[in-house]
N, C-alpha and C positions, 0 to 999 in steps of 0.2 A: 792791934789784936782784935779779933772778932769775938763778940760775945755769943755764947750758945743760948738759944731761946728754948725754954722749956715748953714741951708740948702738953697743953692742958687736956687734950682729948685722949682718953684711954686707948691703948694700943689696939685691942680687938675692934673697938668702934671705928678707929681710924682706918683699919684694914678694910672693914665693910664699906666705908665711904669711898676708898680708893678703888675697890672692885666695882662699885656702882658707877664710878666715873670712867671706867674702862681701863684702869691700871691693873697691873698684875705684879706680884712680888718678883716675877721673873722677867719683867720688862727689860729690854736691852738698854744698856748704857751707850749713848752716842757721843763721840768726841770729834769735833771738827778742829783741824789744825790749820792755821793761816800764818804764813811767814815766808822766809827766803830759802836760799839754796842749802843752808845748813840743816834745815828741817825737811826739805822736799824729797819726794821719791825720785830715785835715779833708775835709768834703764839697767836691767840686770845682766844682759848678755855682753860678755867681754869687758865689763866695767867694774873696777874695784871700789868705786866711790859709792858711799851711802849717806843719806841724810838721816838724822836721828829719828825723825818722824816715821821713816820707813821701817825701822825696827821696833818702834814703840809698841806695836801690837803684841810683841813677844812678852811683854810684861803684864799682860792681862789675860783673863779667861776669854774663851771664844764668844761669850755673850756680850762682849764689849766691841762695838763697831767703831773703828777709827777711820775717818774720812780725811785724808791728807790733801788739803788744797794749797799747801805751800808750793811756790814755784821759784826756780832759779832766777836770781837777779832782781827780785821784786822788793820794793820798799813799801812802806805804808801808803804812800801816795800812789804809786803805780798799781798797787793791788786794788785800790778804789777806782782809779780812772779806767782801768781795763774791765771793770765790771765783775771782777772775781769775788769781791765781797758781796755784791748783790746776789750772786749765785748761791753763796753760803747762806746769806740772810733768808732767802726764800725757802730754804730747806729746814730751818730751825723749828724745833718743837719745844714745848716746856720740858725742863730738866736736862736738855742737851747741854754740853759743855763746848766752849770755844776757847782754845789755847792760842794766844796771840803773841808772836815773837817777831819783832822787826827791829831795825837799827843798823844792820850791816850796810845796807844800800841807801838808807835815808841820808847818810853823811856825805854822799858823793856830790859835792857842790858843782862839779863840772858837768853833771848830767841833770838838766832841768826837768826831765821826765820823771826823775826819781828823787831828787833832793827834797828833803823836808827838814827845815830847821828844827832843832831839838825842842826848844821851849815854846814854839808856836805851832807850826803845821804838824810836826810829828806828834806832839801832845794832843792836838785837836783830832788828828786821825785816830789815835788810840781811843780817845774819849768817844768818838763816834762808834767805833767797833763795840765798845763796852755798852753804851746806852742802847744801841739798836739790838744787841744781844739780849739785854735785860727786858726790852720791850716785848720780846717773844717768851718771857719767863724762862729763858735759858741762862746759863751761868758762864760769865767770862772769867778767864784766868790769864793774867798778864805774866809774861816771861821777859826778863831782861835778856839782851842779846848774848849769845854764847861767845866766849873769848876766842880770838885768833891766837895762834902760837907765835909769840914774838918775845925774844930775849935780847938784851944788849950784850956787848962784848964781855961783860963780867958775869953773865949768866943770870942777870936780874930780869924778872918778867916786866914787860912793857905793855901797858894797856893802850889799845888803839880806838876805843869807842867814845871817848870824850864824855859829853853830857848825856848821851842817850840812855845809858843804864840808870843814871840819877833821875832823869825825868820819869822813867817807868816806875821807879820806886816811889817817887813823890806822888804820882798820880794814883798808884795803888793805895797809898795811905790816905790821901784826901777823899777818894771815892769809895773806900772800903772794898777794894777789889782783891780777891785772892791773888797772891804774888808768889811765883817761883823765881828766886833770884839765881837764874842760870849763869849770869855773868860772874857772880861771886863763886858759885859752886865750881864752875869750870876753871876759874882762875886758881882756886885752891888745888885742884887736880893737877894743872899744868905746873904750878910751882912745886908741888910735892914730887912730881916725876922728874923735873929738871929738863935741861936742854936736850939731852940725847934720848932719854926714855920717852919723853912726850912726843917725839917724832913718830913713834909707833901708832899713834892715834890718827894720823893724818894721811892724806892721799899721797902715795908714792908708787908710781908705776914705771918700771924699767922699759925701755924701748924693746919692741918685739915680743912682748909677753901677753898683752891683752888686746883683742881685736878692736875694741872701741877707742882705745888710746894707743894705737900701734907705735906711734913715735915717742911715747912716754909722756908722763905728766906727773906733776907734784906741786903741792902748795901747802900753806900753813893755815888755811881757812876751812877747807873741806875734808870730810872724814872718810876713812876706810870703814869696814864693818866693825872693827874693834873700837874705833873712836866713836862711831854712831851709837854703838851699844853702850859705851861708857856714858855718853851724854844722855841718852834715853834713860839710863839708870838714875842719873841725877834728877831728871824730871819726875820719874816714878818716886824717888825719895821725897821730892817736893810735894807730891800728891799725899804721901803719908803724913808729912809735917803739917799740911793744911787740914788734915783730917777730913778730906772730901769724901762724900759717900762712896765714890768709886774705889776707894782704897780697899774695900772688901772684895774687890774683883781683881786685885793685883795678884800675881803669882811670883814665886821666888825664881830668880834667874841667876845661874852661876856661869861664869865665863868658861869654866872647864867643860861645860856641856856643849859648847860650840866647837865641835871637833873639826870643822872645816876651815877654821881660821888659818890663813896663809896657804890655802890649797885651792887648786883649780880643777874643775870637772869639765873635761873636754868631750863634746859630742860630735861624732863623725857626721859630716855633710858631704862626703866625697862618694862613699859607696851607697849611701841613702841620699839621693839627690833629686827629689821630686819637686815639680813646680806647677803652679796654676796661676790664674789671673784673679786679682781681687776685684772688689766692686767697681773700682775705677779703671779696670783693665790693665793694671800693672802686674808684672810677674812677681810672685812671692813663693818662697819655700813653704812646703807644708808636709805633713805626715811624719810624726815622731821627731819634730824639731822644737826647740825652745820657744820660738816666736809664734808658733801655731796655737792659737787660743780656742780653736774649734774642737770638736770631739776627737779628732785624729792627732792632736798636738801633745807636746810634752811641757806646755807652759806651767801646769800645776806642779809637775815633778821638778821643774827648774826652780820654782819658788820654794819648794820644800828644801832642796839642796842649798839654795842661797840662804835660807833661814838657819842653816847649820853653820853659817859663816863662810861658805865657799864662794868663789867666783865661778859662774858657769860661762862656758865659751864654746866655740865651734871650731872644728878642723875641716876645712874645705879643700884639702889636698891629701895626697897619699901620705900615710904615716912614715916618718923617718926619725932617726935619733934626734935630729935637730928640732923637728916639728913637735915631737912628744916631750921635749925637755921641760916645757911649761906646764905639763899635766901631772896631777896626782892620780886622777882617775880618767880613763879613756873608755867611752861607750861607743860600740858599733851596733846598730839596730837595723833589721830588715833590709839587707843588701838588695839593690835594684835588679830587676830583670828588664829585657827590652820592652815588655808590655807596660812597664811603669815609667821608664826613661828611655828616650830614643837612643842615646849612646851611653849605656851604663859603664861605670868604672868597676873593674873587678880586682879583687885582692890577688896579688902575685907573690911569688916566693920572696922577693926582696922586701916587700911590705910586711909579710908574715914574719920574716926574720927580725926586722926592726922592732915590731911589736913584741915578739917573744923576748928579745934582749931587754927591752924597756921594762917588761914585767919582771924579769930576773933581777933587775937593778932596783926593784922596789915599787913599780907602778901597779895599780889595781885596774884590771881589765874587765869590762862588762860586755858580754856577748848576748844579744837578744835577737834570735832568729824569728821568722814567721812560719806559717804552716805551708804545706805543699801547694804550689800554684800561686803563692803570694810573695815569694822571695827566691833569691838565688841561693843554691846550696853548694854546688861543686867547689867553687873558689872560696866560699866562706869556710868550708870544712878544711881547706888548706891551712887556714889560720887556726881553726879549732883543733886540728890534729896535732899542732905543736904542743898541746897541753893534754893529750890523751882523750880528746873529745870528738864526737861526730854527731851532727844533727841528722836525725833520720828524716827522710823526705816523706813525711806522713802528716796526718791531722787527726787529733782526737779532741774530745770535749766540744763537739758540734752543738751549738745552742740554737734552738728554734724559738722564735718569738721571745716571750718573757720567761722561758723555762731556765732561769738563771742557775738553778741548782745543778744543772747539767755541767756547768763550768766551775763548780764549787770544789775547793779543797779545804778540809777542816781537821785533818789529822797531821800534826806537825812534830818534827823532832825538837829536841832542846837546842835551840840555836838562836843567836841574836836577831836574825831576820824575823822570827816568829814570836818574839817576846810580846806578850799581851795581845796577840792576834788570835782570834778564834776562827776566822773564815776569810778566804781570799777567792778571787774569781779570775780564771783564765779560760778563754775559749779558743778553739781551733789551734791547738798546740802541737808543735813538732817535738817528738820525744828525743831523748839523747842516748847515745851509746858511750859508755865511759870505760877507760882503762887507766892504769897507773900513768901519771900521778893524780889523775882526776878521781873524784868519788862522788857518789850520789848524795845530794843534800835533801831532796824531796822526791820520794817515789810513790807511785799509786798504781795498784793493780798490775804490778810487774813492770811498769814503765818508769823510766827516770825522767822526771819533770824538770828538776833543777840540779845542777852540779856545781861544785866549787873545788878549789885546790890552792895550795901554796906552791909557788914556783920561785926558787931562789929566795929573795926577800920580798917578792911581790905576791899577788893573789889574782885569781881568775874566778868570775862568777858567770854562769851560763844558763840560759833558759830559752825554750823554744817558742816564746811569745813576747811581743812588746807590750806587756800587760799593764804597764803603768801610764798609759795615755789617758787624756782628760775624761774620755767617755766613761771610764770605769774607775774614776778616782773620787769624784765628788757627789756620787749618788744621784746624778741627773738621770741615770738609768737603773743602777743597782739598788736593791733594797738596802736599808740602813745597816743591816747586820754584816754586810761585807766590808772588809777592812783593808782594801788595797792601799789606801792612803797611809794608814799606820805602818803597813808592811814596807812601803816605799821609804818612809823616814827611817825605819829600822835598818833597811838595807844600806842606805847611804851613810847612816851614822856608823854602822859596822865597817864599811869599806873605808870611810875617811879616817877611822881610828887606825886602820892598817896602813894607809897610804902615807908617804912622806910629804912634807911641805913642798910646794913648787919652788924651783930655784929662784923664781921672780920675787919671792917673799922673804 
């Protein structure tokens, strides 16, 4: 148990001293995570696996910066040998936190590059992390390794970590290091859920459902979003129990708010199929795709959708009933012209029929056109017409320079898309013509800007601009009072609530 030290300096005096030293009451909190694959960030596209460190930021206010340096397959030994700890150490500042979780891979005796005997090398490696963290006036926090899911034939939990959790606990007590006993906490969760229900926390991917693991994958060590969220919640609980100062920056997280759990959002890369060469001369997709992190990309939108619990993926072929069965939401944006792609793919009646039937069966379709001269209209309207929509081949809201108010919309109907949103930005928009069953969702000066409708048990959302790309999401260009990012989260929260789970889940 740690004793609290009473502060003999009066609070106003202490505040003045901190300000003179360059500190502010609003200084950001920085948390560095070091550990293995159970903690590490995973690629988002077509991948249902998540590390708990990847979703840990969801438990904090935005002024908490979490740098996840955990990597798949690392032990305390290999993390040091590869120079990964040195990289973290060089960045540390006073009052930073370092959360340390190893033990999974340290036990692998057959691998000399990773094996670290629990009571010697493993303990010494942890002690080095702790002492070097403290040398920078930063704060180490030890975590025991999270449990694997393992039960015997009688349904009794079987621990697979040997002495490693014990050594972490002993070291924390001896050196007075804050400890989050994740091994114990996760064991209690697994035991309470039992053999069958605990499976819902771990990676399970059926063949043919996710592009990153197309042949299927599953194990009892690595987590899906639900499992990562559960474990991150246990760590946040530990922060509260330790009464660490950062506890005041925690936010309440309810699983029911993650409306994307068990759902896949599929982005078309067949009709929007643009390529360029990267810095190394390799061809890469760009322009309204998940992997594009430049101004023209959807990487920020993909992260927003992923943080709602969904898996984001791509469809690089014509939509068919079979291809769409893995999707809860299907997005088609900015269909190509010959000026953009040498041999563009065009929507034909068969594809339009397949998409329309998928919507009637419960799918949520998002259509994002571009303006005149920047997208294909005739064939795209073949699909839009199935729902009483037509994109007009025009362009409004032309923005010159930094005259961003030219692209402003700030008068909204009462709709989930605009909840808490005061102002959004769209430039060079193609307007819409709507007829039954479609209806206008946002109109301006006699023009329909956004339309939506219910079709069968599904839904359609249509807009004449790919307005949620990176350039206009994070205020790298827009003034702070534009809220495209908030509107993006609202949009997909609403659509995911309407959409059914993917059959894969």
